Structure formats: C-alpha cells, structure tokens
C-alpha positions as CSV (number, residue, x, y, z in Angstrom):
1,M,15.1,-5.4,4.0
2,P,12.1,-4.2,6.6
3,T,12.9,-1.7,8.6
4,A,11.5,-0.7,12.5
5,R,9.2,2.1,11.1
6,A,6.7,-0.6,9.4
7,D,4.7,-1.0,12.9
8,R,3.5,2.9,12.3
9,C,3.1,2.9,8.5
10,V,0.2,3.6,7.0
11,F,1.2,2.1,3.7
12,C,2.0,-1.2,5.6
13,A,-1.2,-0.7,7.3
14,I,-3.0,-1.0,3.8
15,V,-0.7,-4.0,2.8
16,A,-2.0,-5.5,5.6
17,G,-5.5,-4.6,5.2
18,D,-5.6,-2.7,8.1
19,E,-6.3,0.7,6.5
20,P,-9.0,0.9,3.8
21,A,-8.0,1.9,0.4
22,E,-9.4,1.6,-3.2
23,V,-6.8,-1.2,-4.1
24,V,-6.6,-1.8,-7.6
25,F,-3.8,-4.2,-7.8
26,D,-2.4,-6.9,-5.4
27,D,0.2,-9.8,-5.6
28,T,3.0,-11.1,-4.1
29,A,5.3,-8.4,-5.1
30,A,3.5,-5.0,-4.8
31,L,0.0,-3.5,-3.9
32,A,-1.2,-0.5,-5.9
33,F,-4.2,1.7,-5.1
34,L,-5.7,5.0,-5.3
35,D,-3.8,7.9,-3.7
36,R,-6.2,9.5,-1.3
37,R,-5.4,13.3,-2.7
38,P,-5.0,12.8,-6.4
39,V,-3.5,15.0,-8.6
40,F,-6.1,13.8,-11.2
41,P,-8.5,10.8,-10.9
42,G,-6.5,7.5,-11.2
43,H,-3.6,8.7,-9.7
44,V,-2.0,5.3,-8.3
45,L,0.5,4.9,-5.9
46,I,2.4,1.5,-6.1
47,V,4.2,0.1,-2.8
48,P,6.2,-3.1,-2.3
49,R,5.0,-5.1,0.0
50,D,7.9,-5.1,2.4
51,H,8.4,-2.0,4.5
52,V,11.5,0.4,2.8
53,Q,11.8,3.8,2.7
54,T,13.8,4.6,-0.4
55,L,14.6,2.9,-3.5
56,A,17.9,2.6,-2.4
57,D,17.0,0.4,0.5
58,L,14.7,-1.8,-2.0
59,P,16.9,-5.0,-2.2
60,V,18.0,-5.6,-5.4
61,D,15.8,-8.8,-6.6
62,Q,12.8,-6.5,-5.8
63,V,13.5,-3.9,-7.7
64,A,12.9,-5.7,-11.4
65,P,9.4,-7.0,-9.9
66,L,8.3,-3.9,-8.7
67,F,9.2,-1.9,-12.1
68,Q,7.3,-4.6,-14.1
69,R,4.2,-4.0,-12.0
70,V,5.0,-0.3,-12.5
71,Q,5.1,-0.8,-16.1
72,L,1.6,-2.8,-15.8
73,I,-0.4,-0.5,-14.1
74,T,1.0,2.8,-16.1
75,A,-0.6,1.3,-19.1
76,A,-3.7,0.1,-17.6
77,V,-4.3,3.6,-16.0
78,E,-3.6,5.1,-19.5
79,S,-5.9,2.8,-21.1
80,A,-9.0,2.7,-18.6
81,L,-8.7,6.2,-18.3
82,A,-8.3,7.1,-22.0
83,A,-5.2,9.3,-21.1
84,D,-2.9,10.9,-23.6
85,G,0.2,9.7,-21.2
86,S,1.1,9.7,-17.5
87,F,3.8,10.9,-15.1
88,V,5.3,8.3,-13.4
89,A,7.6,9.4,-10.1
90,M,8.9,8.9,-6.7
91,N,10.5,10.7,-4.3
92,N,13.1,9.6,-1.7
93,R,13.1,11.2,2.0
94,V,12.4,14.5,0.5
95,S,8.7,15.6,-0.2
96,Q,7.9,11.8,0.7
97,S,4.9,12.1,2.8
98,V,4.6,8.6,3.6
99,P,8.6,7.0,4.8
100,H,7.2,3.6,2.6
101,L,8.7,3.2,-0.9
102,H,6.0,4.4,-3.3
103,V,5.7,5.2,-7.1
104,H,3.2,7.6,-8.2
105,V,1.0,7.2,-11.7
106,V,-0.7,9.8,-12.7
107,P,-2.4,9.9,-16.0
108,R,-2.0,13.5,-17.8
109,R,-3.6,14.9,-20.8
110,R,-2.7,17.6,-23.2
111,G,-3.3,21.1,-21.9
112,D,-4.5,19.7,-18.3
113,G,-2.6,22.6,-16.7
114,L,0.2,20.9,-14.8
115,R,3.3,22.9,-14.5
116,G,6.5,22.1,-13.1
117,F,6.1,20.1,-9.7
118,F,3.6,22.6,-7.5
119,W,0.4,20.6,-8.7
120,P,-3.0,20.8,-7.0
121,R,-4.7,18.3,-5.1
122,R,-8.1,17.3,-4.9
123,K,-10.6,15.0,-3.1
124,Y,-12.8,12.4,-5.0
125,A,-16.4,13.2,-4.9
126,A,-18.6,10.7,-3.5
127,G,-18.5,7.5,-5.4
128,E,-15.9,8.7,-7.8
129,A,-13.0,6.5,-6.1
130,E,-14.9,3.5,-6.7
131,A,-15.8,4.2,-10.1
132,V,-12.1,5.1,-10.8
133,A,-10.4,2.0,-9.2
134,D,-13.1,-0.4,-11.0
135,Q,-11.7,1.0,-14.5
136,I,-8.3,0.5,-13.6
137,R,-9.4,-2.9,-12.3
138,V,-11.2,-4.1,-15.7
139,A,-8.2,-2.7,-17.7
140,L,-5.6,-5.0,-15.3
141,A,-7.8,-7.9,-15.7
142,P,-6.7,-10.6,-18.2
143,P,-8.8,-10.9,-21.3
144,V,-11.4,-13.5,-21.0
145,S,-10.9,-16.3,-23.8
146,Q,-13.8,-17.6,-25.7
C-alpha cells in the first residue's frame, strides 16, 4: 500500500512524468528507466508504480507482475547490449539511496572488473543514455509480423 513518503519521492515523480528519465518500459505494473549513475551503460531500475519502500511492503498480488517485468527487462538488457549476463539486485532500506522499491539490472561481461559490491559509478556521455535506452526499447518491442 502506498505510503506518505510518495509526495517527496523522486521515483514517484519519474512515474508521474514530473521528473525526466530515460524510460525503457512502462505499463500498469512497473516503470523501468536507466540509472542516472550506472555501474555500466544499460543499468536499469525497475520500480512498481505505487510507492512502497521495500519488497516486504509490496502487496502480494503485485510481486509476480513486478518480477515478470524484471525477467523481461533482464533478457532485453542482455540481448540489446550483447552482455554475457547480468546482475539483478535490490536493497531494502540499507544502501537504498531512494526509499522506493527498485530492482537493479546491470549488464555484465566477463572480465568487466567488478568485484564484490563496491562498484565504481560513472555518468553517461552526451547522447549515450538516449542511445542505450533506444537499444533496450528495441529489444523490448514485440516482433513485427509480416
């Protein structure tokens, strides 16, 4: 159930369209957008549309829809970016920089240098976020029948 913090939540503002983001997926269950400070290009955050802080706060009937979207977006990120795999993670309160439930999908490559959980962050170069978001959107688009 939504909490009182929703009025000050940057992710709620993104969901509402009041805060800019590179959205790669949007439906009635979830919104997915590029992390502004990605571990690697293509690092996506998936959030439920309703404001809840942790996985435990998410109503049980919304768990499966959210994770179906996580599964779909994980496959799209790996495909779009020719990644060897991905890291899928969620923090609950501790290390949760925005107190709105969100799932990280980070594309991974063998030898990418990540060790443990102390990963460097970077900013997108000019135009890079839009290009990466477009790649993921294309991978999420339904196939065109002929």
